[in-house]
N, C-alpha and C positions, 0 to 999 in steps of 0.2 A: 331644377333638374338634377337628379343624382348621378354622380360619376361612377362608372364601373372601374374595377382595378386595372382594366386594360386601357381605358381611354379617359382623358380628362375633359369634362364637359363644363361649360360655363352657362350662366343664366343672367343675362343683362336686359336692360330695358329695350334695346334695339336688336338683340340677338340672343338666341338660345340654341345651344348645340355643342358638338365637339369643338375643342380648341383648334384642331387642325383645320376644320372648316372655316373657323373665324380667320385664321391666317390666310387661307385661300381667298376669302372675300376681300381682305385687306390688300393682298398682293394683286388681285384683279381690279382693284380700285372700285369695287362694287359696294364697299363699305368704307366710309371716311374714318380714318384713324382718329381724327379729332373727336369723333362721336363715341369712341370706345373708352370706357372707364377702366384704365389699366389697374387702378388701385383695387377695384372690385374683382378683376380677374386674378390679381395676386392673392387677395384674401381667399377666394374660392380654391386656388391652387394649394394654399397652405392647409386648408381643411382636407383637401384631397390626399396630400402626401402623408397626413397623419395616420391614414388607414392602410398604408403600404408597408411592406417589409423594409428593413433598414437598407439593404443592398439595392432594392428596387427604387426606393424613395430618393436615395443619393443620386442615382443615375438620372431619374426623371427631373429632380431639382436642378441638376447641372444643365440639362437641356433647356429647361424652362428659363433659367437665368440668362442663358445665352440669347434666347429669342426675346425675352422681356427687355434686355438691355438695348437690343436693336429697335424694338417698338418704342421705348421711351425716347431714344434719340430721334427716331423718325417723327414721333408726335411733336417733339419740341421744334423740329424744323418745319413741320406742317403748320404750325401756329404763326408762321411768318406772314407778312401782308400778302394780299392777293397778287397774282401774277401780273394783272393789268396795271398795277401801281409801279412807279419807277423804283428800280432796285439798284443798290450800289454793288460794288464788287463783292463785299462780304455776303450779301444776300444771295447773289448768284452762286457763290461758292457753297452756301448752305443748301441751295437747291441741288447742286451736284452731289453734295454729301447725302441728301435724302435719297437720290437715285442709288447711291452706293449702299445705303442701308437696306433698301429693298432688294438689292442684289445679294446681300448677305442673307436676307430672308429666303430667297430662292435657293441659295446654297444649303441652308438648313433643311429645306424641304427635300432637296436632292439627296443629302446624306441620310435623312430619315427614311426615305423610300428605299435607298440602297440597303440600309440596315434591315428593314422589313423583308426585303428580297433575300438577304442572307439568312435571316431567321427561318423563312419558309424553306429554303434549300436545306438547312440543317435538319428541320423536322422531317422533310421528305427523305433525307439520307438515313435518318434513324429507322425509317420503315423499310429500307432496302436491305435485302439479304442476299448473300452469295449463294448461288445454286451449285452445289458440288456436281462435277461431271467427271467421267472417266476419259482419259486421253485415248484417242484411237491408236491402233498399232502403228500406223504410218507416221504419226507424230512422235510416238515413243522411239521408234527406230531412228528418227532424225536427231534426237537428243544425244549428245555426247556425255558419257559417264565420266565424271571428274572425281578422282580420289586423291586426297592430300595425305601423304603418309606421315605427316608430322602434326603435333598438337600446337596450340598457340604459343606455349613457352619455347618449344623448339624453333618455331618460326621466328620468334623474336630474337633468338640467339643467332640464327642465320642472317637476319637483317642487320644485326649489330656487327657481325663479322664482315659482311659485305661493305658496310659503311666505313669500317675501320681500315680496310684494304683499298678503299677508293683512292685514286690518284688525287694529289693536291690540286686545287683549282688555282690556275695561274691567271693573274690580271693581265689582260691584253693591252698592249701599248700601240695598237694599230692606229688608233685615232690621233696619236701624237706624231708630230713630224717636225723636222728642223727646216728652216727657210731654205728654199732652193738657192737663193742668193742672199748674201749678207750685205745689207746696205752700208753698214759701218765699214766693212772691209773694202767694198767698192769705192766708198768715199775716199779712203786712203789711197787707193790705186789711182783714182781720177786726179786727186791732189798732186800726187807725185809726178804723174805724166804731164799735167799742165805746167808744173813748175819747171820741168825740163825744157819744154818747147814753147812756153808762154801762150801760144794760141793754137786751137784745134777746131775743126768742125765736129759736129756731133757724129757724123758718119765715121770720121777717123777715130773718134773716141771709142766707138763700139765695134771697130773692125775686128778685134780679137775676142769678142764676146762668144762664150761657148753656146749659149742658148738665149731664148727670149727673156728668161727670168733675169739674166745678167744685164740685158739691155734695159729692162725696167728698173733694176737696182741702180744702174749708172745714171739714168734720167732722174731718179729720186735724189741721188747724191748731188746732181747739178742744182736741183731746187734748194737743197740744204745749204750748199756752198753759196748760192746766190743770195739766200736770206741772210747769211753771215757776212755778205759783202766781200767775199773772197774772189768772186769772178764777175765778169760782165758778159752778157749774152746779147747777140744782135742778129736780127732776121729782117732782111730788106722788105719782104712781103710774105703773105701766108704761103706755106708749103715751100718756101725758099730754104736755102742752106742755112742751118743754125750754126753761128760762129761763137765759140767760147774763148774768152781771154782771161788769163790769170792776172789779178791785180792785188793779190795779197801782200806782195813785197813792197807795194807803194804806200803802205801804212793803213790801208782800209781794213786789212785783216792780218792778224798775227798768226802765222802757221803754228807757232809754238803753243797756241791755245787749242791744240787738237782735242783736248778733253771736252771742250765745249761742243765741238762738232760731233764727237762721239755721242754726247748726251742727246743732241738733236736727232742724230741718226737713230738712236734707240727709240725716241718718241715716234719717228717716222715709221719704224718697223711695227710699233704697236698699233 
């Protein structure tokens, strides 16, 4: 069977007709891929592209190679043992791969049909022509006449002058803020106060706090001092009064090592 320039047709022992019809039969499982001679199809395609223009043949060859590679892989998978025979994991994976290859074949058909639809739309658009009409007086009266008293060069000069006189853009710092309460500062205050009275309750320790942020900062400072071994905390039961006692002077914490506390405070703030 001779192929026309528009379609590629094949002539095999078990099929004769357009190549796209062959793909449809394979996809619908109405024709076993193992019974199709892909080498014969390839030979006929080579003869087919020889009679096409260079630009057309390159495009057709690219599409054919894409489909042919899928068919070759699918055929190699189809040559696996029958489904009724036991299969190992590799064989099952190969069957999954076969289904994936047929999915690629469906994708090819979808893209091909979309291309044909676009081609028809382009041809139809070439035959469409704008019919000139006169606007009615009611429409004309609604249109506003716009006159620009400058040419392009003058307009460019105006734009350059406007940009030149534009105010400088300032970078806003609204997203930046300083901590409402400095944990390092509150640690020093808590340390000094505990050293004076030796023991305090948490309520007494925060009785002069300006706001909740200071309360939180002082609680964090207690955790830092406790980790350093500078204080002891005792609470007889949940929600009971929290008692804090300074023990740094007993040798468990050297208050002169304030730099170490500052470093821990900095990490706590981070």
